[in-house]
C-alpha positions in Angstrom: 108.0 73.1 -9.6 104.6 72.6 -7.9 104.9 68.8 -8.1 108.1 68.6 -6.2 110.2 67.9 -9.4 113.1 70.3 -9.7 112.9 72.3 -12.9 116.5 71.5 -13.7 115.6 67.8 -14.1 112.8 68.4 -16.6 114.0 68.0 -20.2 111.7 68.1 -23.2 112.5 66.4 -26.6 110.6 66.2 -29.9 110.8 63.2 -32.2 111.3 62.1 -34.8 114.2 64.3 -36.0 114.8 65.3 -39.6 111.1 65.5 -40.2 109.8 65.6 -43.8 106.1 65.9 -44.5 104.5 66.6 -47.9 102.2 69.6 -48.3 98.7 68.3 -47.8 99.8 65.5 -45.5 100.2 65.0 -41.8 102.9 63.5 -39.5 102.6 62.2 -36.0 105.1 63.7 -33.6 106.1 62.6 -30.0 107.0 64.8 -27.1 109.0 63.2 -24.3 109.8 64.5 -20.8 112.7 63.2 -18.7 110.3 63.1 -15.6 106.6 62.6 -15.1 104.5 65.1 -13.1 101.8 64.0 -10.6 99.4 66.4 -12.4 98.6 67.1 -16.1 101.0 69.4 -17.9 100.2 71.6 -20.9 102.7 72.1 -23.7 102.5 75.2 -26.0 103.2 74.3 -29.6 104.2 76.8 -32.3 105.4 77.0 -35.9 107.8 79.8 -36.9 105.8 80.1 -40.2 102.1 78.8 -40.0 101.8 79.2 -43.8 104.3 76.4 -44.2 103.5 74.2 -41.2 100.3 73.9 -39.1 100.5 72.7 -35.6 97.9 72.4 -32.8 98.2 75.2 -30.2 98.8 72.9 -27.3 99.4 69.3 -26.4 99.0 67.7 -23.0 101.0 65.3 -20.8 98.5 63.3 -18.8 99.2 63.0 -15.1 102.0 60.6 -14.5 102.9 60.3 -18.2 106.3 61.1 -19.8 105.2 61.0 -23.5 102.4 62.4 -25.6 101.7 62.6 -29.3 100.3 65.3 -31.6 99.9 65.7 -35.4 101.5 68.4 -37.6 100.2 69.3 -41.1 102.3 70.3 -44.0 100.6 73.2 -45.8 103.0 74.8 -48.2 106.5 73.6 -49.3 109.4 75.1 -47.3 111.4 74.9 -44.2 110.1 75.7 -40.7 110.8 75.1 -37.0 108.4 73.4 -34.6 108.7 74.6 -31.0 107.4 73.1 -27.8 107.4 74.6 -24.3 106.1 73.1 -21.1 103.9 75.6 -19.3 104.9 76.5 -15.8 108.5 75.0 -15.9 111.2 77.7 -15.7 114.2 75.9 -17.0 115.3 76.2 -20.6 115.4 72.4 -20.8 111.6 72.5 -20.8 111.8 73.9 -24.3 112.6 72.0 -27.5 112.6 72.7 -31.2 112.8 70.6 -34.3 113.4 71.6 -37.9 110.7 70.4 -40.3 110.7 70.4 -44.1 107.5 70.5 -45.9 108.0 68.9 -49.3 106.3 69.4 -52.7 103.5 66.8 -53.0 103.7 64.2 -55.7 101.2 65.3 -58.4 100.3 63.8 -61.7 98.2 65.2 -64.5 95.8 63.2 -66.7 96.1 63.6 -69.7 99.8 64.5 -70.0 100.8 66.0 -72.2 97.8 68.2 -73.0 97.0 69.0 -76.6 94.4 71.7 -77.3 93.3 73.6 -80.4 92.6 77.3 -80.2 89.2 77.8 -78.6 89.1 74.2 -77.3 88.7 73.1 -73.7 89.8 70.1 -71.8 89.2 68.8 -68.3 92.5 67.8 -66.6 92.6 65.6 -63.5 95.2 66.4 -60.9 96.1 63.4 -58.8 98.2 63.2 -55.6 99.8 60.2 -54.0 97.5 58.2 -51.8 100.1 58.1 -49.0 100.1 62.0 -48.9 96.3 62.6 -48.6 95.8 63.1 -44.8 95.1 66.8 -45.0 93.7 69.4 -47.4 96.1 70.3 -50.3 95.8 73.8 -51.6 97.0 74.2 -55.2 97.5 77.3 -57.3 97.9 76.8 -61.0 99.6 79.4 -63.2 100.1 79.4 -67.0 103.6 80.2 -68.0 102.0 82.4 -70.8 98.4 83.4 -69.9 97.9 84.5 -73.5 98.1 80.9 -74.6 95.6 79.2 -72.2 93.6 79.7 -69.1 92.9 77.4 -66.1 89.6 77.3 -64.2 89.6 77.3 -61.3 93.1 78.8 -60.9 93.1 77.8 -57.2 91.6 74.7 -55.7 91.8 72.4 -52.7 92.0 68.6 -52.8 90.2 67.7 -49.6 91.7 65.4 -46.9 91.4 61.8 -47.9 90.6 62.7 -51.5 93.2 62.0 -54.2 92.2 64.1 -57.1 90.5 67.3 -58.4 89.6 68.5 -61.9 90.4 71.8 -63.7 89.4 72.9 -67.1 92.0 74.3 -69.6 91.0 76.6 -72.4 93.3 77.4 -75.3 93.3 81.1 -76.4 96.1 81.2 -78.9 98.5 78.8 -80.7 101.8 77.9 -79.2 103.2 75.7 -76.4 103.5 76.2 -72.7 
């Protein structure tokens, strides 16, 4: 190692463990090294599936520091693995990974239930939990039977810090869905 720290002494860990973040929300993560360099160190961050979990491409340990933080963003529900590698350190201890679960966000619909007559339309508000609104939330709405009703727009984004969006339902035929 260029700073005189033997590579075998450099261990990288990611915390917290057992991470759960809702789609459309963020979570602060901490990287910790067992030793501090005299110079700044870059860490490469990756997600095994960026459609599920979004991470910054790098984080930095400032000179003389053993910890640094960064933010991950849940994008779509599923399981993923967060990986971190210290640039320029050859030992496998300078690599760490942490499983991350991106959960389904808490959504409510107003009104609920929806009652529409054939040919009628109704605006429906989709709300998400205020403690899960730190990032954009992409939503795709699908009718179980598209012959009964339509949804406009079928795809929407509730922006970061916002808690709701509105869609319009149109009833085409009689029935329940």
